[in-house]
C-alpha positions in Angstrom: 88.0 82.8 86.5 91.6 81.6 86.5 94.2 82.9 89.0 96.2 84.4 86.2 93.2 86.3 85.0 92.5 87.6 88.5 96.1 88.7 88.8 96.0 90.3 85.4 92.9 92.2 86.2 94.2 93.2 89.6 97.5 94.5 88.1 95.7 96.5 85.4 93.5 98.2 88.0 96.3 98.6 90.5 98.5 100.4 88.0 95.6 102.6 86.8 94.4 103.4 90.3 97.8 104.1 91.6 98.5 106.5 88.7 95.2 108.2 89.2 95.8 108.5 93.0 99.4 109.7 92.3 98.1 112.6 90.3 95.4 113.3 92.9 97.9 113.5 95.6 100.8 115.3 94.1 98.9 118.0 92.2 98.4 119.6 95.6 102.1 120.6 95.6 102.1 122.9 92.6 98.5 124.0 93.3 99.5 125.0 96.9 102.6 126.8 95.5 100.3 128.9 93.3 97.2 129.3 95.5 98.8 129.3 98.9 97.2 128.1 102.1 94.0 130.0 101.5 93.4 128.4 98.1 94.3 125.0 99.5 91.9 125.4 102.4 89.0 126.5 100.2 89.6 123.6 97.9 89.8 120.9 100.6 87.1 122.1 103.0 84.4 121.2 100.6 85.6 117.6 99.9 84.5 115.8 103.1 80.7 116.4 102.6 81.3 116.0 98.8 82.9 112.6 99.2 80.2 111.3 101.5 77.3 112.6 99.4 79.0 111.2 96.2 79.4 107.8 97.8 75.8 107.7 98.8 74.7 109.0 95.3 76.6 106.3 93.5 75.3 103.7 96.0 78.6 101.8 95.9 77.8 100.9 92.3 81.1 99.8 90.8 81.4 96.9 93.2 77.7 96.2 93.8 76.9 96.1 90.0 80.0 94.1 89.4 78.9 91.5 92.0 75.3 91.4 90.6 76.4 91.0 87.0 79.1 88.4 87.9 76.7 86.3 89.8 74.0 86.1 87.1 76.5 85.8 84.3 77.9 82.7 86.1 74.4 81.3 86.0 74.1 82.1 82.3 71.6 84.8 82.9 73.1 87.7 80.9 69.6 89.3 80.5 69.3 90.3 84.1 72.6 92.3 83.9 71.4 94.0 80.7 68.0 95.0 82.3 69.8 96.2 85.4 72.1 98.3 83.3 69.3 99.9 81.2 67.1 100.7 84.2 70.1 101.7 86.3 71.0 104.5 83.9 67.8 106.3 84.6 68.0 105.6 88.4 71.6 106.8 88.6 70.6 110.0 86.7 67.9 110.6 89.3 70.2 109.9 92.3 72.8 112.2 90.8 70.3 114.9 90.5 69.1 114.4 94.1 72.7 114.4 95.4 73.4 117.6 93.5 70.4 119.4 95.0 71.3 118.2 98.5 74.8 119.5 98.3 74.0 122.7 96.3 71.1 123.8 98.5 72.5 122.5 101.7 76.0 124.0 101.3 75.4 126.7 103.9 74.4 124.1 106.5 77.4 121.9 105.7 79.8 124.8 105.9 78.3 125.9 109.3 78.9 122.4 110.7 82.6 122.8 109.7 83.0 125.9 112.0 84.3 128.0 109.1 85.1 131.6 110.0 82.7 134.4 108.9 85.0 136.0 106.4 85.4 132.7 104.6 81.8 131.5 104.9 80.5 132.7 101.5 83.6 131.7 99.7 83.4 128.1 101.0 79.7 127.9 100.1 80.5 128.9 96.6 83.3 126.4 96.2 81.1 123.6 97.6 78.2 124.4 95.3 80.5 124.3 92.2 81.9 121.0 93.5 78.4 119.6 93.6 78.0 119.8 89.8 80.1 116.6 89.2 77.6 114.6 91.2 75.3 114.9 88.2 77.6 112.7 86.1 79.6 110.4 88.4 76.8 107.9 89.3 76.1 107.0 85.7 79.8 106.6 85.0 80.1 104.4 88.1 77.2 102.2 86.9 79.0 101.6 83.6 82.3 100.8 85.3 80.6 98.2 87.5 78.9 96.6 84.5 82.1 96.0 82.7 83.8 94.7 85.8 81.0 92.2 86.1 82.3 90.7 82.9 85.8 90.6 84.4 86.8 93.4 82.0 88.9 95.8 84.1 90.4 97.7 81.1 87.5 100.2 80.6 87.5 101.1 84.3 91.3 101.5 84.4 91.4 103.7 81.3 88.4 105.8 82.5 90.0 106.4 85.9 93.2 107.6 84.4 91.6 109.9 81.8 89.2 111.3 84.5 92.1 112.1 86.8 94.3 113.5 84.0 91.5 115.8 82.9 90.7 116.9 86.4 94.3 117.6 87.5 95.2 119.2 84.1 92.3 121.6 84.4 93.2 122.5 88.0 96.8 123.3 87.2 96.2 125.1 83.9 93.2 127.2 85.2 95.1 128.1 88.4 98.2 129.2 86.5 96.1 131.3 84.1 94.0 132.9 86.8 96.7 133.6 89.4 99.9 134.1 87.3 98.6 135.4 83.9 95.4 137.2 84.7 96.3 138.1 88.3 92.9 136.9 89.6 91.8 136.1 93.1 92.5 132.9 95.0 88.8 132.3 95.4 88.4 132.2 91.6 91.2 129.7 91.4 89.6 127.5 94.0 86.2 127.7 92.2 87.8 126.5 88.9 89.8 123.9 90.8 86.6 122.3 92.2 84.9 122.7 88.8 87.6 120.4 87.5 85.9 117.5 89.1 83.1 118.0 86.6 85.6 118.2 83.7 87.2 115.0 84.8 83.9 113.2 85.2 82.9 114.2 81.6 86.2 112.8 80.3 85.8 109.6 82.2 82.2 109.1 81.1 83.2 109.7 77.4 85.8 106.9 77.7 83.1 104.5 79.1 80.7 105.4 76.3 83.4 104.7 73.7 84.0 101.2 75.3 80.3 100.6 75.4 79.9 101.3 71.7 82.9 99.1 70.9 81.9 96.1 73.0 78.1 96.3 72.7 78.0 93.7 69.9 79.9 91.0 71.8 77.8 91.5 74.9 74.7 91.3 72.9 75.7 87.9 71.5 75.9 86.5 75.0 72.6 88.0 75.9 71.0 86.4 72.9 72.0 82.9 74.0 70.0 83.3 77.2 67.1 85.1 75.5 66.6 82.1 73.2 66.4 79.6 76.0 63.0 78.0 76.6 61.2 78.7 79.9 63.8 81.3 80.9 63.0 83.2 84.1 62.8 87.0 84.0 63.6 88.6 87.4 61.2 91.4 88.4 62.9 94.8 88.6 61.8 95.2 92.2 63.5 92.0 93.2 66.6 92.9 91.2 67.0 96.3 92.9 66.3 94.8 96.3 69.2 92.5 95.8 71.4 95.3 94.4 70.7 97.6 97.3 71.6 94.8 99.7 74.9 94.5 98.0 75.4 98.3 97.7 74.8 99.5 101.2 77.9 97.8 102.7 80.0 99.1 99.8 78.8 102.6 100.7 79.9 102.0 104.3 83.3 100.8 103.2 83.6 103.8 100.8 83.0 106.4 103.4 84.7 104.6 106.3 87.8 106.8 106.1 85.8 110.0 105.8 83.8 109.1 108.9 87.0 108.6 110.9 88.3 111.9 109.5 85.1 113.7 110.5 85.4 112.4 114.0 89.0 113.7 114.2 87.8 117.1 113.0 84.9 117.4 115.4 86.9 116.1 118.5 90.0 118.1 117.8 88.1 121.3 118.8 87.4 119.8 122.2 90.5 117.8 123.1 93.4 119.7 121.4 93.6 122.9 123.4 96.5 124.6 121.5 94.7 126.4 118.6 97.7 126.7 116.2 98.8 123.1 116.8 95.2 121.9 116.5 94.9 123.3 113.0 98.2 121.7 111.9 97.2 118.3 113.3 93.7 118.4 111.7 95.3 119.4 108.4 97.7 116.5 108.6 95.2 113.9 109.7 92.6 114.9 107.0 94.6 116.1 104.1 98.4 116.4 104.0 99.5 113.1 105.5 96.3 111.3 104.8 96.9 111.7 101.1 100.3 110.0 101.4 98.8 107.1 103.4 96.3 106.5 100.6 99.0 105.5 98.2 99.4 102.0 99.7 95.7 101.8 100.3 95.0 102.1 96.5 96.4 98.6 96.2 93.7 97.3 98.5 91.0 99.2 96.5 92.1 97.6 93.3 92.2 94.2 94.9 88.7 94.7 96.2 87.4 95.4 92.7 89.1 92.4 91.2 88.4 89.9 94.0 84.7 90.3 94.2 83.7 88.9 90.7 86.2 86.0 91.2 84.9 85.0 94.6 81.2 85.4 93.5 81.6 83.0 90.5 83.2 80.3 92.7 80.7 80.8 95.5 77.7 80.7 93.2 78.9 77.4 91.8 79.3 76.1 95.4 83.0 75.5 94.9 84.3 76.4 98.4 87.8 75.1 97.7 88.1 77.6 94.9 86.6 80.3 97.1 89.3 79.7 99.7 92.0 79.8 97.0 90.7 83.2 95.8 90.7 84.4 99.4 94.3 83.3 99.8 95.3 85.0 96.6 93.7 88.3 97.6 95.1 88.3 101.1 98.6 87.3 100.0 98.6 90.1 97.4 97.4 92.8 99.8 99.9 91.8 102.5 102.8 91.4 100.0 102.3 94.9 98.5 101.0 97.0 101.4 103.1 95.9 104.3 106.5 97.0 102.8 104.9 100.1 101.2 103.4 101.2 104.6 106.6 100.4 106.6 108.8 102.2 104.1 106.6 105.3 104.2 106.6 105.1 108.0 110.4 104.9 108.0 110.6 108.0 105.7 107.8 109.9 107.4 109.8 113.0 108.3 111.7 113.0 105.0 108.6 112.7 102.8 106.6 115.3 104.8 109.5 117.7 104.6 110.1 117.1 100.9 106.4 117.6 99.9 105.3 120.4 102.3 108.6 122.3 103.1 111.2 122.7 105.8 110.3 125.7 108.0 111.4 127.0 111.4 108.1 126.3 113.1 106.7 123.0 114.3 105.0 122.0 111.0 107.6 119.5 109.8 108.1 117.9 113.2 104.3 117.5 113.8 103.5 116.4 110.3 106.5 114.0 110.1 105.5 112.4 113.4 101.9 111.9 112.4 102.9 110.4 109.0 105.4 108.0 110.7 102.5 106.5 112.7 99.7 107.1 110.2 101.5 105.2 107.4 101.1 101.9 109.2 97.3 102.5 109.3 97.4 101.7 105.5 97.9 98.0 106.4 94.8 97.9 108.5 92.6 99.8 106.1 93.8 97.6 103.2 92.9 94.4 105.1 89.5 96.0 106.1 88.8 96.9 102.5 89.7 93.4 101.0 88.0 91.6 103.9 84.8 93.6 103.3 85.0 92.7 99.6 85.4 89.0 100.3 82.3 89.2 102.5 80.4 90.7 99.6 81.5 87.8 97.4 80.1 85.2 99.9 76.8 87.1 100.6 77.7 88.1 104.1 77.8 91.9 103.4 75.8 92.8 106.5 78.8 91.8 108.6 80.7 94.6 107.0 78.3 97.2 108.5 78.4 95.6 111.9 82.2 95.6 111.8 82.3 99.2 110.7 79.9 100.2 113.4 81.9 98.5 116.1 85.1 100.1 114.7 83.6 103.6 114.7 82.3 103.0 118.3 85.8 102.1 119.4 87.2 105.2 117.7 84.6 107.4 119.5 85.5 105.9 122.9 89.3 106.0 122.5 89.8 109.1 120.4 89.4 111.6 123.4 91.9 109.7 125.5 94.4 109.3 122.6 94.2 113.0 121.7 94.6 114.1 125.4 97.7 111.8 125.9 99.4 111.8 122.5 97.9 114.6 120.4 97.7 113.8 116.7 99.4 110.5 117.2 96.7 109.5 119.7 94.1 110.1 117.0 96.0 107.7 114.7 96.2 105.1 117.4 92.5 105.3 118.0 91.9 104.9 114.3 94.2 101.8 114.3 92.3 100.3 117.2 88.9 100.9 115.5 90.1 99.2 112.2 91.7 96.3 114.1 88.3 95.5 115.8 86.5 95.7 112.4 89.1 93.4 110.8 88.8 90.8 113.6 85.0 90.7 113.2 85.3 90.3 109.4 87.9 87.6 109.6 85.8 85.6 112.1 82.8 85.9 109.8 84.9 84.7 106.8 86.1 81.7 108.8 82.6 80.7 109.9 81.1 81.1 106.4 83.8 79.3 104.3 85.9 77.3 106.8 88.9 79.2 105.6 92.1 78.4 107.5 94.2 81.6 107.8 97.2 79.4 108.3 97.2 79.3 104.5 98.7 82.8 104.4 100.7 82.6 107.7 103.8 81.2 106.2 103.9 83.9 103.5 103.3 86.5 106.2 106.4 85.4 108.1 108.5 85.8 104.9 107.0 89.2 104.2 107.6 90.5 107.7 111.2 89.3 107.7 111.9 90.8 104.2 110.2 94.1 105.3 112.4 94.3 108.4 115.5 93.8 106.3 114.2 96.5 103.9 113.6 98.8 106.9 117.2 98.3 108.1 118.5 99.2 104.6 116.5 102.4 104.7 117.7 103.3 108.2 121.3 102.9 107.1 120.7 105.1 104.1 119.2 107.8 106.2 122.2 107.9 108.6 124.4 110.2 106.4 121.4 112.5 106.0 120.9 113.1 109.7 118.8 110.1 110.6 115.1 109.7 110.3 114.2 113.1 111.9 113.3 116.4 110.3 115.5 116.8 107.2 117.8 119.8 106.9 116.6 120.8 103.4 114.2 119.7 100.7 117.2 118.7 98.4 118.6 116.4 101.0 115.1 115.0 101.7 114.6 114.3 97.9 118.0 112.5 97.7 117.3 110.5 100.8 113.8 109.5 99.7 114.9 108.6 96.2 117.8 106.4 97.4 115.7 104.8 100.1 112.8 103.9 97.8 115.0 102.4 95.1 117.2 100.5 97.5 114.3 99.3 99.6 112.3 98.1 96.6 115.3 96.3 95.1 116.1 94.5 98.4 112.5 93.5 99.1 111.8 92.2 95.6 115.2 90.5 95.3 114.6 88.6 98.5 111.0 87.7 97.5 112.2 86.4 94.1 115.2 84.6 95.4 113.2 82.6 98.0 110.3 81.9 95.6 107.8 84.2 97.5 107.2 86.3 94.4 106.2 83.2 92.4 103.9 82.0 95.1 102.1 85.3 95.5 101.8 86.3 91.8 101.3 82.8 90.4 103.5 80.7 88.2 102.1 81.5 84.8 102.1 85.3 85.5 105.6 85.1 86.9 106.8 83.4 83.7 105.3 86.2 81.6 106.8 88.8 84.0 110.2 87.2 83.7 110.1 87.1 79.9 109.0 90.7 79.5 
């Protein structure tokens, strides 16, 4: 696949994923305004076990199936991908059913592990059980997304993600408004309908994938016919096929639940190492929901890059073209560093302003604690992005087991350093322990990539120097803008915070992109042909 095609696919998924994540993050603001802290708590407490079970139920399919289909398409074996798709529909229906029963029947046990108070226990169980319904559909939808991505067709996944999120968020806000404002119902009812929205969104996303399948089935069938008519063609047994697929999928599952595992460790350890009960609840909320959602904005770039980089690396690696593999690695790393470093640093510089704008300016310690955590937590986006893309590159070169080893060592470091960090620095200490865990994982991944491909990381070092310098200049511009608004501390009002954030984001983006374009960095990172199209548009 050409560099311009990889960039185009990356940009399509980046825009779609960013928009979907944007809705998933910012719907919390109007929802919290309507449902209050209780409604927000009921909604969010079910999502940690839900996310983990959903990741296991989908078996990391979008990327795993994408890798499998890309590999055998590159060999001209379109029939294997078709057989995997057909049998996978049945298998994913079964795993979705199993995941649903595990979460539905095991809801009381999951809630008990979260130390939920007795007066909220039954309500949280109900919300969690309603949330489980979407697991019936999502695995099948994930299989279809991965199949299309294996053909380097990112459009269906992009459109499906957007429609799924629009349907989910729209249903949450409309149902909450009707229940709480029109019908004067209970917060519990609003939370139940809010979690049922995951099922509504999944149905909408699956409908989009089915429409694309009907539309493109004929062209895919033509490619399959070419292989089917070959003499002496080899038909891979289903058992061998799924053994290979599972080998691909397990590391993807590990990557998919990495952040949830780190969050779960913070939740469990906070009860032991943060002694102030009120501050503990605030810190846990910021680490696992409020600030974490903001940190995920830059991380979505890495997620999109992971989806696009895997098929490209697989095709070149399958052909034995290590030079092209190294070129693809450089493109992926340059893109993730170019996009996430300024985004993370900018969010860190605006930590107090963003937290105050989104979650309010009050007389208590909420804004100060949340702003401090976001200031440090934002930089974690760089490490998680590198971890995500590095793990995807390992998938492309058939070294996926290293991802699990790296994740295991990272979690171990987090376990060992989290108590010390929390004792010494509170919530910021938990963030630093997370950073150290990811850093260890990234070092292991990079060493493995170097050994497997001979990749010289000096290839991206020069661009990294430029990116760091331009980011520091951008940071200085943001700092100067914040001075008239009282500096980078807790803002005086939401209006001032909104003005400061808006001016800083616009000015920072203009300065960074202008420097990148003037020095030629933008052309080097995005590619010449894409840059020409961008300039003409």
